[in-house]
VMD Tcl script that draws the C-alpha trace (Angstrom):
set ca {
  {-0.12 -0.10 0.15}
  {1.39 3.28 -1.01}
  {0.61 6.52 1.38}
  {-0.15 10.00 -0.07}
  {0.47 13.31 1.66}
  {-2.24 14.70 -0.62}
  {-5.37 13.78 1.65}
  {-3.83 15.39 4.53}
  {-5.31 19.15 5.12}
  {-4.25 21.14 8.05}
  {-1.13 19.34 8.40}
  {2.47 20.70 7.45}
  {5.14 18.57 6.20}
  {8.93 19.11 6.26}
  {11.20 17.07 3.85}
  {14.67 16.27 5.69}
  {16.60 14.28 3.00}
  {14.72 10.87 2.75}
  {12.24 11.56 5.51}
  {9.16 13.61 5.63}
  {7.98 15.17 8.95}
  {4.32 15.54 9.86}
  {2.84 18.29 12.29}
  {-0.29 19.41 12.91}
  {-0.72 23.01 12.30}
  {-4.90 24.30 12.69}
  {-6.81 27.26 11.45}
  {-8.35 27.74 14.57}
  {-4.85 28.54 15.99}
  {-4.33 31.33 13.41}
  {-5.32 35.39 14.57}
  {-8.39 36.72 12.86}
  {-6.73 39.67 11.59}
  {-5.46 38.85 7.80}
  {-2.00 40.89 8.18}
  {-1.40 38.84 11.37}
  {-2.90 35.54 9.94}
  {-0.42 35.96 6.78}
  {2.51 36.79 9.21}
  {2.02 33.67 11.24}
  {1.37 31.61 8.13}
  {5.16 32.72 6.86}
  {6.80 32.57 10.35}
  {5.64 29.08 10.48}
  {7.04 28.00 7.15}
  {8.62 30.54 4.72}
  {7.55 29.04 1.60}
  {4.24 27.65 0.68}
  {2.93 25.77 -2.31}
  {-0.67 26.50 -3.33}
  {-1.92 22.94 -2.41}
  {-0.50 23.60 1.03}
  {-1.69 26.97 1.66}
  {-4.79 26.89 0.06}
  {-6.56 24.93 3.37}
  {-5.54 27.67 5.41}
  {-6.87 30.71 3.44}
  {-10.19 29.39 1.67}
  {-11.97 30.40 5.08}
  {-10.29 33.72 5.60}
  {-13.30 36.22 4.60}
  {-12.57 39.59 4.13}
  {-15.00 42.41 2.67}
  {-14.15 43.17 -0.80}
  {-11.33 40.91 -1.30}
  {-11.17 37.65 -2.58}
  {-8.64 34.96 -1.98}
  {-6.51 35.98 -4.71}
  {-6.97 39.51 -3.45}
  {-5.47 38.45 -0.43}
  {-2.35 36.47 -2.04}
  {-1.88 39.64 -3.76}
  {-1.81 42.07 -0.77}
  {0.07 39.78 1.42}
  {2.38 37.51 -0.61}
  {4.86 37.28 -3.23}
  {4.93 34.36 -5.78}
  {7.81 32.92 -7.25}
  {6.15 31.67 -10.65}
  {7.97 28.52 -12.44}
  {7.07 27.67 -15.85}
  {6.66 23.88 -15.14}
  {5.71 24.20 -11.66}
  {2.90 25.62 -9.27}
  {3.85 29.31 -7.89}
  {5.61 29.33 -4.46}
  {3.90 32.04 -2.39}
  {6.09 33.89 0.52}
  {5.86 36.90 2.74}
  {5.52 40.50 1.14}
}
mol new
graphics top color blue
foreach p $ca { graphics top sphere $p radius 0.5 }
foreach p [lrange $ca 0 end-1] q [lrange $ca 1 end] { graphics top cylinder $p $q radius 0.2 }
display resetview
């Protein structure tokens, strides 16, 4: 049986050589203010792929801003032609 980390949400993984470490990081532990929310996310992990970041921002609601607007305001992207973008702190 092959295990996949794709089914896990609100779980952070960290690759160290051939090992992958898993630890819980709950959305409920994040502040309610968007600037603090993103600060805490990037304090926990400096660079995020979209698949890793999406579960943590999908419930963040700010009047007048979509999820994409929040990403534009609080993150920088490092685009790659052949891979998903990597998000880091602005």
